TIRORO-806951 format. One record per residue: residue number from 1; residue in one letter; x, y, z of N, C-alpha, C in turn. Coordinates in Angstrom, 3 decimals. Example, Ala and Ser with C-alpha at 12.3 -4.5 7.8 and 13.67 -1.06 7.14 Angstrom:
BEGIN
<node i="1" aa="A" n_u="13.190" n_v="-5.690" n_w="7.800" ca_u="12.300" ca_v="-4.500" ca_w="7.800" c_u="13.200" c_v="-3.300" c_w="7.800"/>
<node i="2" aa="S" n_u="12.850" n_v="-2.250" n_w="7.080" ca_u="13.670" ca_v="-1.060" ca_w="7.140" c_u="12.900" c_v="0.030" c_w="7.870"/>
// end
This chain:
BEGIN
<node i="1" aa="X" n_u="48.769" n_v="-7.715" n_w="-49.969" ca_u="49.103" ca_v="-6.294" ca_w="-49.255" c_u="48.356" c_v="-5.339" c_w="-50.337"/>
<node i="2" aa="X" n_u="48.290" n_v="-4.617" n_w="-49.566" ca_u="47.409" ca_v="-3.353" ca_w="-50.228" c_u="48.256" c_v="-1.924" c_w="-50.103"/>
<node i="3" aa="X" n_u="48.241" n_v="-1.235" n_w="-51.181" ca_u="49.282" ca_v="-0.214" ca_w="-51.295" c_u="48.199" c_v="1.006" c_w="-51.600"/>
<node i="4" aa="X" n_u="48.557" n_v="1.740" n_w="-50.323" ca_u="47.320" ca_v="3.258" ca_w="-50.771" c_u="48.366" c_v="4.117" c_w="-51.027"/>
<node i="5" aa="X" n_u="48.200" n_v="4.984" n_w="-51.640" ca_u="49.051" ca_v="6.075" ca_w="-52.830" c_u="48.292" c_v="7.241" c_w="-52.711"/>
<node i="6" aa="X" n_u="48.846" n_v="8.684" n_w="-53.121" ca_u="48.608" ca_v="9.689" ca_w="-53.659" c_u="48.201" c_v="9.549" c_w="-55.012"/>
<node i="7" aa="X" n_u="46.727" n_v="9.744" n_w="-55.202" ca_u="46.080" ca_v="9.615" ca_w="-56.506" c_u="46.569" c_v="10.773" c_w="-57.577"/>
<node i="8" aa="X" n_u="45.917" n_v="10.518" n_w="-58.720" ca_u="46.127" ca_v="11.782" ca_w="-59.812" c_u="45.343" c_v="12.948" c_w="-59.110"/>
<node i="9" aa="X" n_u="44.526" n_v="13.102" n_w="-58.622" ca_u="43.886" ca_v="14.108" ca_w="-57.809" c_u="44.129" c_v="15.039" c_w="-56.892"/>
<node i="10" aa="X" n_u="45.544" n_v="14.498" n_w="-56.205" ca_u="46.171" ca_v="15.320" ca_w="-55.392" c_u="46.443" c_v="16.759" c_w="-55.799"/>
<node i="11" aa="X" n_u="46.413" n_v="17.431" n_w="-55.031" ca_u="46.709" ca_v="19.067" ca_w="-55.685" c_u="47.971" c_v="19.346" c_w="-55.791"/>
<node i="12" aa="X" n_u="49.310" n_v="18.271" n_w="-55.097" ca_u="50.510" ca_v="18.575" ca_w="-55.087" c_u="51.104" c_v="17.533" c_w="-56.426"/>
<node i="13" aa="X" n_u="51.319" n_v="17.948" n_w="-57.457" ca_u="51.961" ca_v="17.175" ca_w="-58.508" c_u="53.128" c_v="16.432" c_w="-58.002"/>
<node i="14" aa="X" n_u="53.902" n_v="16.964" n_w="-57.119" ca_u="55.369" ca_v="16.114" ca_w="-56.691" c_u="55.078" c_v="14.867" c_w="-55.964"/>
<node i="15" aa="X" n_u="53.675" n_v="14.946" n_w="-55.294" ca_u="53.143" ca_v="13.947" ca_w="-54.230" c_u="52.291" c_v="12.841" c_w="-55.071"/>
<node i="16" aa="X" n_u="51.774" n_v="13.071" n_w="-56.006" ca_u="51.012" ca_v="12.222" ca_w="-56.788" c_u="51.912" c_v="10.824" c_w="-57.200"/>
<node i="17" aa="X" n_u="51.479" n_v="9.792" n_w="-56.839" ca_u="52.077" ca_v="8.574" ca_w="-56.918" c_u="52.967" c_v="8.261" c_w="-55.562"/>
<node i="18" aa="X" n_u="52.815" n_v="9.101" n_w="-54.607" ca_u="53.757" ca_v="8.550" ca_w="-53.578" c_u="52.848" c_v="7.458" c_w="-52.520"/>
<node i="19" aa="X" n_u="53.716" n_v="6.671" n_w="-52.180" ca_u="53.151" ca_v="5.574" ca_w="-51.461" c_u="53.037" c_v="6.087" c_w="-50.127"/>
<node i="20" aa="X" n_u="51.674" n_v="6.189" n_w="-49.653" ca_u="51.628" ca_v="6.500" ca_w="-48.305" c_u="51.383" c_v="5.438" c_w="-47.075"/>
<node i="21" aa="X" n_u="50.940" n_v="4.197" n_w="-47.728" ca_u="51.005" ca_v="3.129" ca_w="-46.474" c_u="51.163" c_v="1.695" c_w="-47.181"/>
<node i="22" aa="X" n_u="51.429" n_v="0.720" n_w="-46.272" ca_u="51.349" ca_v="-0.401" ca_w="-47.171" c_u="50.572" c_v="-1.191" c_w="-46.081"/>
<node i="23" aa="X" n_u="49.343" n_v="-1.666" n_w="-46.369" ca_u="48.468" ca_v="-2.592" ca_w="-45.389" c_u="48.632" c_v="-4.016" c_w="-45.963"/>
<node i="24" aa="X" n_u="48.890" n_v="-4.761" n_w="-44.568" ca_u="49.034" ca_v="-6.044" ca_w="-44.769" c_u="47.857" c_v="-6.631" c_w="-43.914"/>
<node i="25" aa="X" n_u="46.520" n_v="-6.941" n_w="-44.849" ca_u="45.183" ca_v="-7.277" ca_w="-44.153" c_u="44.311" c_v="-7.396" c_w="-45.314"/>
<node i="26" aa="X" n_u="43.046" n_v="-7.450" n_w="-44.714" ca_u="41.539" ca_v="-7.751" ca_w="-45.336" c_u="41.584" c_v="-6.274" c_w="-46.130"/>
<node i="27" aa="X" n_u="40.978" n_v="-6.359" n_w="-47.363" ca_u="40.788" ca_v="-5.272" ca_w="-48.565" c_u="39.575" c_v="-4.264" c_w="-47.643"/>
<node i="28" aa="X" n_u="38.738" n_v="-4.724" n_w="-47.294" ca_u="37.667" ca_v="-3.833" ca_w="-46.088" c_u="38.436" c_v="-3.135" c_w="-45.443"/>
<node i="29" aa="X" n_u="39.310" n_v="-3.361" n_w="-44.716" ca_u="40.090" ca_v="-2.928" ca_w="-43.616" c_u="41.260" c_v="-1.766" c_w="-44.370"/>
<node i="30" aa="X" n_u="41.594" n_v="-2.476" n_w="-45.696" ca_u="42.442" ca_v="-1.360" ca_w="-46.201" c_u="41.742" c_v="-0.129" c_w="-46.475"/>
<node i="31" aa="X" n_u="40.414" n_v="-0.516" n_w="-47.084" ca_u="39.705" ca_v="0.920" ca_w="-47.682" c_u="39.405" c_v="1.662" c_w="-46.620"/>
<node i="32" aa="X" n_u="39.179" n_v="1.407" n_w="-45.493" ca_u="38.933" ca_v="2.283" ca_w="-44.353" c_u="40.204" c_v="3.270" c_w="-43.762"/>
<node i="33" aa="X" n_u="41.188" n_v="3.212" n_w="-44.550" ca_u="42.622" ca_v="3.689" ca_w="-44.436" c_u="42.782" c_v="4.828" c_w="-45.436"/>
<node i="34" aa="X" n_u="41.909" n_v="4.681" n_w="-46.567" ca_u="42.262" ca_v="5.512" ca_w="-47.592" c_u="41.396" c_v="6.611" c_w="-47.409"/>
<node i="35" aa="X" n_u="42.280" n_v="7.815" n_w="-47.695" ca_u="41.646" ca_v="9.253" ca_w="-47.288" c_u="41.635" c_v="10.205" c_w="-48.649"/>
<node i="36" aa="X" n_u="41.254" n_v="11.323" n_w="-48.104" ca_u="41.148" ca_v="12.168" ca_w="-49.673" c_u="42.315" c_v="12.293" c_w="-50.501"/>
<node i="37" aa="X" n_u="42.385" n_v="12.381" n_w="-51.493" ca_u="43.360" ca_v="12.210" ca_w="-52.671" c_u="44.073" c_v="11.046" c_w="-52.725"/>
<node i="38" aa="X" n_u="43.496" n_v="9.807" n_w="-52.323" ca_u="44.179" ca_v="8.732" ca_w="-51.946" c_u="43.477" c_v="7.569" c_w="-52.977"/>
<node i="39" aa="X" n_u="44.447" n_v="6.236" n_w="-53.200" ca_u="43.638" ca_v="5.110" ca_w="-54.074" c_u="44.135" c_v="4.186" c_w="-53.408"/>
<node i="40" aa="X" n_u="43.875" n_v="2.912" n_w="-53.746" ca_u="44.486" ca_v="1.587" ca_w="-53.507" c_u="44.776" c_v="0.744" c_w="-54.376"/>
<node i="41" aa="X" n_u="45.743" n_v="0.078" n_w="-54.572" ca_u="45.958" ca_v="-1.050" ca_w="-55.378" c_u="46.386" c_v="-2.363" c_w="-54.494"/>
<node i="42" aa="X" n_u="46.336" n_v="-3.742" n_w="-54.802" ca_u="46.891" ca_v="-4.773" ca_w="-54.292" c_u="48.360" c_v="-5.042" c_w="-54.894"/>
<node i="43" aa="X" n_u="49.330" n_v="-5.273" n_w="-54.047" ca_u="50.427" ca_v="-5.503" ca_w="-54.571" c_u="51.625" c_v="-5.420" c_w="-53.412"/>
<node i="44" aa="X" n_u="52.781" n_v="-5.236" n_w="-53.725" ca_u="54.039" ca_v="-5.073" ca_w="-52.861" c_u="54.895" c_v="-3.916" c_w="-53.495"/>
<node i="45" aa="X" n_u="55.589" n_v="-3.428" n_w="-52.542" ca_u="56.180" ca_v="-1.853" ca_w="-52.924" c_u="57.203" c_v="-1.577" c_w="-51.752"/>
<node i="46" aa="X" n_u="57.961" n_v="-0.730" n_w="-52.126" ca_u="59.044" ca_v="-0.173" ca_w="-51.017" c_u="59.066" c_v="1.050" c_w="-51.290"/>
<node i="47" aa="X" n_u="58.353" n_v="1.983" n_w="-50.480" ca_u="57.860" ca_v="3.309" ca_w="-50.176" c_u="58.878" c_v="4.263" c_w="-50.786"/>
<node i="48" aa="X" n_u="60.160" n_v="3.795" n_w="-50.471" ca_u="61.337" ca_v="4.460" ca_w="-50.375" c_u="62.027" c_v="4.582" c_w="-51.621"/>
<node i="49" aa="X" n_u="61.726" n_v="3.595" n_w="-52.299" ca_u="62.202" ca_v="2.972" ca_w="-53.945" c_u="61.340" c_v="2.929" c_w="-54.888"/>
<node i="50" aa="X" n_u="60.002" n_v="3.003" n_w="-54.715" ca_u="59.097" ca_v="2.974" ca_w="-55.598" c_u="57.761" c_v="3.823" c_w="-55.444"/>
<node i="51" aa="X" n_u="57.249" n_v="4.181" n_w="-56.370" ca_u="55.995" ca_v="4.915" ca_w="-56.287" c_u="54.983" c_v="4.281" c_w="-57.567"/>
<node i="52" aa="X" n_u="53.556" n_v="4.870" n_w="-57.242" ca_u="52.525" ca_v="4.173" ca_w="-58.145" c_u="52.330" c_v="5.379" c_w="-59.483"/>
<node i="53" aa="X" n_u="52.471" n_v="4.661" n_w="-60.309" ca_u="52.233" ca_v="5.394" ca_w="-61.638" c_u="50.726" c_v="5.605" c_w="-61.611"/>
<node i="54" aa="X" n_u="50.166" n_v="6.899" n_w="-61.307" ca_u="48.881" ca_v="7.280" ca_w="-61.584" c_u="47.921" c_v="7.112" c_w="-62.712"/>
<node i="55" aa="X" n_u="48.717" n_v="7.068" n_w="-64.004" ca_u="48.145" ca_v="6.814" ca_w="-64.988" c_u="47.620" c_v="5.165" c_w="-65.260"/>
<node i="56" aa="X" n_u="48.794" n_v="4.377" n_w="-65.035" ca_u="48.820" ca_v="3.060" ca_w="-64.995" c_u="48.490" c_v="2.053" c_w="-64.209"/>
<node i="57" aa="X" n_u="48.598" n_v="2.593" n_w="-62.791" ca_u="48.366" ca_v="2.319" ca_w="-61.384" c_u="49.062" c_v="1.050" c_w="-61.243"/>
<node i="58" aa="X" n_u="50.401" n_v="0.928" n_w="-61.798" ca_u="51.672" ca_v="0.167" ca_w="-61.479" c_u="52.589" c_v="0.545" c_w="-60.692"/>
<node i="59" aa="X" n_u="53.171" n_v="-0.401" n_w="-59.656" ca_u="54.303" ca_v="0.225" ca_w="-59.002" c_u="55.633" c_v="0.380" c_w="-60.123"/>
<node i="60" aa="X" n_u="56.388" n_v="1.632" n_w="-59.536" ca_u="57.434" ca_v="1.562" ca_w="-60.721" c_u="58.628" c_v="2.109" c_w="-59.913"/>
<node i="61" aa="X" n_u="59.656" n_v="1.886" n_w="-60.096" ca_u="61.014" ca_v="2.651" ca_w="-59.260" c_u="61.405" c_v="3.890" c_w="-59.417"/>
<node i="62" aa="X" n_u="61.734" n_v="4.493" n_w="-58.415" ca_u="61.863" ca_v="5.795" ca_w="-58.417" c_u="63.221" c_v="5.669" c_w="-59.311"/>
<node i="63" aa="X" n_u="63.649" n_v="7.142" n_w="-59.723" ca_u="64.918" ca_v="7.361" ca_w="-60.479" c_u="65.539" c_v="8.072" c_w="-59.626"/>
<node i="64" aa="X" n_u="67.019" n_v="8.269" n_w="-59.603" ca_u="67.817" ca_v="9.321" ca_w="-59.067" c_u="67.617" c_v="11.008" c_w="-59.336"/>
<node i="65" aa="X" n_u="67.704" n_v="11.434" n_w="-58.795" ca_u="67.233" ca_v="12.859" ca_w="-59.105" c_u="68.282" c_v="13.677" c_w="-59.972"/>
<node i="66" aa="X" n_u="69.591" n_v="13.161" n_w="-59.925" ca_u="70.493" ca_v="13.751" ca_w="-60.912" c_u="71.141" c_v="15.077" c_w="-60.345"/>
<node i="67" aa="X" n_u="70.626" n_v="15.490" n_w="-59.448" ca_u="71.200" ca_v="17.188" ca_w="-59.112" c_u="72.520" c_v="17.369" c_w="-58.866"/>
<node i="68" aa="X" n_u="73.171" n_v="18.450" n_w="-59.277" ca_u="74.248" ca_v="18.546" ca_w="-58.422" c_u="74.577" c_v="19.785" c_w="-57.950"/>
<node i="69" aa="X" n_u="75.258" n_v="20.205" n_w="-56.737" ca_u="75.351" ca_v="21.470" ca_w="-56.219" c_u="76.338" c_v="21.934" c_w="-56.416"/>
<node i="70" aa="X" n_u="77.155" n_v="23.124" n_w="-57.054" ca_u="78.134" ca_v="23.762" ca_w="-57.434" c_u="79.309" c_v="23.947" c_w="-56.111"/>
<node i="71" aa="X" n_u="79.039" n_v="24.025" n_w="-55.002" ca_u="79.948" ca_v="24.112" ca_w="-54.057" c_u="79.233" c_v="23.716" c_w="-52.665"/>
<node i="72" aa="X" n_u="79.609" n_v="23.521" n_w="-51.373" ca_u="78.871" ca_v="23.298" ca_w="-50.084" c_u="79.266" c_v="24.207" c_w="-49.410"/>
<node i="73" aa="X" n_u="79.786" n_v="25.360" n_w="-49.766" ca_u="80.377" ca_v="26.518" ca_w="-48.824" c_u="79.853" c_v="27.511" c_w="-49.755"/>
<node i="74" aa="X" n_u="79.152" n_v="28.954" n_w="-49.115" ca_u="79.044" ca_v="30.117" ca_w="-49.582" c_u="79.430" c_v="31.352" c_w="-48.888"/>
<node i="75" aa="X" n_u="79.924" n_v="32.345" n_w="-49.419" ca_u="79.920" ca_v="33.503" ca_w="-48.403" c_u="78.680" c_v="34.085" c_w="-47.894"/>
<node i="76" aa="X" n_u="78.440" n_v="34.511" n_w="-46.601" ca_u="77.350" ca_v="34.917" ca_w="-46.019" c_u="77.208" c_v="36.284" c_w="-46.310"/>
<node i="77" aa="X" n_u="77.112" n_v="36.981" n_w="-47.738" ca_u="77.148" ca_v="38.473" ca_w="-48.162" c_u="75.956" c_v="38.542" c_w="-48.388"/>
<node i="78" aa="X" n_u="75.067" n_v="37.815" n_w="-48.933" ca_u="74.014" ca_v="38.072" ca_w="-49.213" c_u="73.894" c_v="38.011" c_w="-51.238"/>
<node i="79" aa="X" n_u="74.953" n_v="38.161" n_w="-51.470" ca_u="75.329" ca_v="38.231" ca_w="-53.025" c_u="75.691" c_v="37.025" c_w="-53.750"/>
<node i="80" aa="X" n_u="76.673" n_v="36.224" n_w="-52.588" ca_u="77.331" ca_v="34.951" ca_w="-53.405" c_u="76.635" c_v="34.134" c_w="-53.332"/>
<node i="81" aa="X" n_u="76.569" n_v="33.048" n_w="-54.158" ca_u="75.665" ca_v="31.957" ca_w="-54.535" c_u="75.923" c_v="30.755" c_w="-54.769"/>
<node i="82" aa="X" n_u="75.298" n_v="29.609" n_w="-54.473" ca_u="75.825" ca_v="28.401" ca_w="-54.738" c_u="74.400" c_v="27.942" c_w="-55.507"/>
<node i="83" aa="X" n_u="74.720" n_v="26.965" n_w="-56.494" ca_u="73.910" ca_v="26.481" ca_w="-57.262" c_u="73.407" c_v="25.248" c_w="-57.261"/>
<node i="84" aa="X" n_u="72.176" n_v="24.672" n_w="-57.248" ca_u="71.987" ca_v="23.290" ca_w="-57.173" c_u="70.944" c_v="23.068" c_w="-58.607"/>
<node i="85" aa="X" n_u="71.687" n_v="22.638" n_w="-59.574" ca_u="71.338" ca_v="22.544" ca_w="-60.908" c_u="70.646" c_v="21.129" c_w="-60.855"/>
<node i="86" aa="X" n_u="69.937" n_v="20.741" n_w="-62.230" ca_u="69.694" ca_v="19.667" ca_w="-62.689" c_u="68.055" c_v="19.246" c_w="-61.788"/>
<node i="87" aa="X" n_u="67.467" n_v="20.170" n_w="-61.657" ca_u="66.266" ca_v="19.613" ca_w="-60.883" c_u="65.051" c_v="19.466" c_w="-62.067"/>
<node i="88" aa="X" n_u="64.192" n_v="18.848" n_w="-61.845" ca_u="63.089" ca_v="19.151" ca_w="-62.900" c_u="62.476" c_v="20.311" c_w="-62.972"/>
<node i="89" aa="X" n_u="61.771" n_v="20.758" n_w="-64.013" ca_u="60.984" ca_v="22.179" ca_w="-63.718" c_u="59.856" c_v="21.815" c_w="-62.873"/>
<node i="90" aa="X" n_u="59.670" n_v="23.218" n_w="-62.484" ca_u="58.708" ca_v="23.134" ca_w="-61.681" c_u="58.490" c_v="22.299" c_w="-60.534"/>
<node i="91" aa="X" n_u="59.862" n_v="22.352" n_w="-59.797" ca_u="60.012" ca_v="21.539" ca_w="-58.656" c_u="60.109" c_v="22.264" c_w="-57.144"/>
<node i="92" aa="X" n_u="59.449" n_v="21.528" n_w="-56.299" ca_u="59.563" ca_v="22.253" ca_w="-54.999" c_u="60.927" c_v="21.611" c_w="-54.006"/>
<node i="93" aa="X" n_u="61.690" n_v="22.393" n_w="-53.296" ca_u="62.495" ca_v="22.073" ca_w="-52.545" c_u="62.250" c_v="22.487" c_w="-51.214"/>
<node i="94" aa="X" n_u="63.042" n_v="21.976" n_w="-50.082" ca_u="62.963" ca_v="22.679" ca_w="-48.890" c_u="64.300" c_v="23.052" c_w="-48.383"/>
<node i="95" aa="X" n_u="64.465" n_v="24.308" n_w="-47.848" ca_u="65.525" ca_v="24.698" ca_w="-47.679" c_u="65.374" c_v="25.055" c_w="-45.964"/>
<node i="96" aa="X" n_u="65.770" n_v="24.253" n_w="-44.914" ca_u="65.921" ca_v="24.490" ca_w="-43.403" c_u="64.264" c_v="24.312" c_w="-43.339"/>
<node i="97" aa="X" n_u="63.386" n_v="23.456" n_w="-43.925" ca_u="62.322" ca_v="23.290" ca_w="-43.512" c_u="60.956" c_v="24.048" c_w="-44.158"/>
<node i="98" aa="X" n_u="61.568" n_v="25.346" n_w="-44.830" ca_u="60.728" ca_v="26.252" ca_w="-45.783" c_u="60.740" c_v="25.826" c_w="-46.998"/>
<node i="99" aa="X" n_u="59.525" n_v="25.796" n_w="-47.673" ca_u="59.537" ca_v="25.448" ca_w="-49.065" c_u="59.741" c_v="26.586" c_w="-50.311"/>
<node i="100" aa="X" n_u="60.561" n_v="26.094" n_w="-51.294" ca_u="60.886" ca_v="26.865" ca_w="-52.419" c_u="60.670" c_v="26.480" c_w="-53.366"/>
<node i="101" aa="X" n_u="60.038" n_v="27.385" n_w="-54.722" ca_u="59.390" ca_v="26.835" ca_w="-55.610" c_u="60.634" c_v="26.853" c_w="-56.856"/>
<node i="102" aa="X" n_u="61.166" n_v="26.084" n_w="-57.457" ca_u="61.851" ca_v="26.199" ca_w="-58.419" c_u="61.491" c_v="26.001" c_w="-59.892"/>
<node i="103" aa="X" n_u="61.177" n_v="26.920" n_w="-60.748" ca_u="60.728" ca_v="26.755" ca_w="-62.097" c_u="61.588" c_v="26.530" c_w="-63.213"/>
<node i="104" aa="X" n_u="62.943" n_v="26.953" n_w="-63.022" ca_u="63.767" ca_v="26.904" ca_w="-64.331" c_u="64.874" c_v="25.605" c_w="-63.860"/>
<node i="105" aa="X" n_u="64.719" n_v="24.984" n_w="-63.304" ca_u="65.762" ca_v="23.768" ca_w="-63.133" c_u="66.779" c_v="23.635" c_w="-62.206"/>
<node i="106" aa="X" n_u="67.154" n_v="25.072" n_w="-61.675" ca_u="67.840" ca_v="25.216" ca_w="-60.638" c_u="67.623" c_v="25.922" c_w="-59.470"/>
<node i="107" aa="X" n_u="68.099" n_v="25.848" n_w="-58.469" ca_u="68.104" ca_v="26.695" ca_w="-57.269" c_u="69.281" c_v="27.590" c_w="-56.998"/>
<node i="108" aa="X" n_u="69.249" n_v="28.968" n_w="-56.927" ca_u="70.372" ca_v="29.803" ca_w="-56.627" c_u="70.086" c_v="30.116" c_w="-55.154"/>
<node i="109" aa="X" n_u="70.905" n_v="29.917" n_w="-54.412" ca_u="70.770" ca_v="29.985" ca_w="-53.075" c_u="71.727" c_v="30.991" c_w="-52.284"/>
<node i="110" aa="X" n_u="71.638" n_v="32.123" n_w="-51.862" ca_u="72.614" ca_v="32.904" ca_w="-50.914" c_u="71.831" c_v="33.354" c_w="-49.667"/>
<node i="111" aa="X" n_u="72.664" n_v="33.760" n_w="-48.935" ca_u="72.347" ca_v="34.308" ca_w="-47.590" c_u="73.225" c_v="35.266" c_w="-46.754"/>
<node i="112" aa="X" n_u="72.589" n_v="36.317" n_w="-46.081" ca_u="73.504" ca_v="37.149" ca_w="-45.305" c_u="73.864" c_v="36.295" c_w="-44.021"/>
<node i="113" aa="X" n_u="73.216" n_v="35.353" n_w="-43.380" ca_u="73.220" ca_v="34.811" ca_w="-42.043" c_u="74.248" c_v="33.408" c_w="-42.185"/>
<node i="114" aa="X" n_u="75.345" n_v="33.599" n_w="-41.594" ca_u="76.260" ca_v="32.439" ca_w="-41.454" c_u="75.331" c_v="31.296" c_w="-40.502"/>
<node i="115" aa="X" n_u="75.888" n_v="30.026" n_w="-40.969" ca_u="75.427" ca_v="28.868" ca_w="-40.344" c_u="75.246" c_v="27.932" c_w="-41.514"/>
<node i="116" aa="X" n_u="74.473" n_v="26.602" n_w="-41.073" ca_u="74.304" ca_v="25.489" ca_w="-42.028" c_u="72.965" c_v="25.389" c_w="-42.520"/>
<node i="117" aa="X" n_u="72.546" n_v="25.324" n_w="-43.651" ca_u="71.575" ca_v="25.175" ca_w="-44.370" c_u="71.678" c_v="23.497" c_w="-44.760"/>
<node i="118" aa="X" n_u="70.221" n_v="23.175" n_w="-44.746" ca_u="69.777" ca_v="21.848" ca_w="-45.122" c_u="68.754" c_v="22.086" c_w="-46.200"/>
<node i="119" aa="X" n_u="69.042" n_v="21.254" n_w="-47.564" ca_u="68.151" ca_v="21.393" ca_w="-48.635" c_u="67.915" c_v="20.351" c_w="-48.862"/>
<node i="120" aa="X" n_u="66.619" n_v="19.750" n_w="-49.065" ca_u="66.091" ca_v="18.649" ca_w="-49.129" c_u="64.872" c_v="18.607" c_w="-50.465"/>
<node i="121" aa="X" n_u="65.314" n_v="17.455" n_w="-51.282" ca_u="64.407" ca_v="17.423" ca_w="-52.453" c_u="63.902" c_v="15.870" c_w="-52.445"/>
<node i="122" aa="X" n_u="62.664" n_v="16.469" n_w="-52.768" ca_u="61.549" ca_v="14.948" ca_w="-52.272" c_u="60.495" c_v="15.144" c_w="-53.135"/>
<node i="123" aa="X" n_u="60.236" n_v="13.881" n_w="-53.805" ca_u="59.067" ca_v="13.897" ca_w="-54.846" c_u="59.013" c_v="12.453" c_w="-55.227"/>
<node i="124" aa="X" n_u="57.568" n_v="12.042" n_w="-55.175" ca_u="57.259" ca_v="10.742" ca_w="-55.437" c_u="57.875" c_v="9.920" c_w="-56.607"/>
<node i="125" aa="X" n_u="58.493" n_v="10.500" n_w="-57.717" ca_u="59.026" ca_v="9.852" ca_w="-58.412" c_u="60.413" c_v="9.782" c_w="-58.542"/>
<node i="126" aa="X" n_u="61.296" n_v="10.474" n_w="-57.263" ca_u="62.487" ca_v="10.529" ca_w="-57.315" c_u="62.934" c_v="10.114" c_w="-55.954"/>
<node i="127" aa="X" n_u="64.202" n_v="9.604" n_w="-55.888" ca_u="64.907" ca_v="9.068" ca_w="-54.471" c_u="65.192" c_v="10.341" c_w="-53.865"/>
<node i="128" aa="X" n_u="64.638" n_v="10.441" n_w="-52.707" ca_u="65.072" ca_v="11.504" ca_w="-52.215" c_u="66.736" c_v="11.886" c_w="-52.153"/>
<node i="129" aa="X" n_u="66.784" n_v="13.299" n_w="-52.113" ca_u="68.494" ca_v="13.628" ca_w="-51.790" c_u="68.341" c_v="14.826" c_w="-51.138"/>
<node i="130" aa="X" n_u="69.595" n_v="15.212" n_w="-50.235" ca_u="69.803" ca_v="16.180" ca_w="-49.496" c_u="70.988" c_v="16.663" c_w="-49.785"/>
<node i="131" aa="X" n_u="71.302" n_v="17.912" n_w="-49.413" ca_u="72.234" ca_v="18.533" ca_w="-49.411" c_u="72.416" c_v="19.563" c_w="-48.235"/>
<node i="132" aa="X" n_u="73.978" n_v="19.898" n_w="-47.895" ca_u="74.103" ca_v="21.080" ca_w="-46.412" c_u="75.011" c_v="21.922" c_w="-47.403"/>
<node i="133" aa="X" n_u="74.789" n_v="23.111" n_w="-47.143" ca_u="75.202" ca_v="24.581" ca_w="-47.468" c_u="76.027" c_v="24.928" c_w="-46.265"/>
<node i="134" aa="X" n_u="77.124" n_v="25.187" n_w="-46.226" ca_u="78.008" ca_v="25.940" ca_w="-44.885" c_u="77.810" c_v="27.405" c_w="-45.357"/>
<node i="135" aa="X" n_u="77.394" n_v="28.304" n_w="-44.627" ca_u="77.543" ca_v="29.653" ca_w="-44.833" c_u="78.535" c_v="30.336" c_w="-44.061"/>
<node i="136" aa="X" n_u="79.502" n_v="30.745" n_w="-44.602" ca_u="80.471" ca_v="31.414" ca_w="-43.824" c_u="80.544" c_v="32.934" c_w="-43.683"/>
// end
């Protein structure tokens, strides 16, 4: 089997090492699937639980993100906030599909619009985690 993954040249550092494709076939055919910013190694992997260390070219288990959300509800007044803490420094999260850069290890979330907000944390080295915040 061939593992095609985002290599060390990928412009998004959170994506580096992410397994994009597991190919079960001949090496020549697998090489045709390798695109820009991708490399290939031989082996087996579970893309949801593992990534490729771009420095050692080895399959490594993902770790839990270990982030925690201060509350799952927030008053929709534009000033009250909930905090998602324990994120890696310089990390990108998605809030309702919109990317948000987090520089200091925590996301402070507030809104003035009632509704449900879906926060997704996903990076090659971490098991994906998601949170729902209800603004009332």
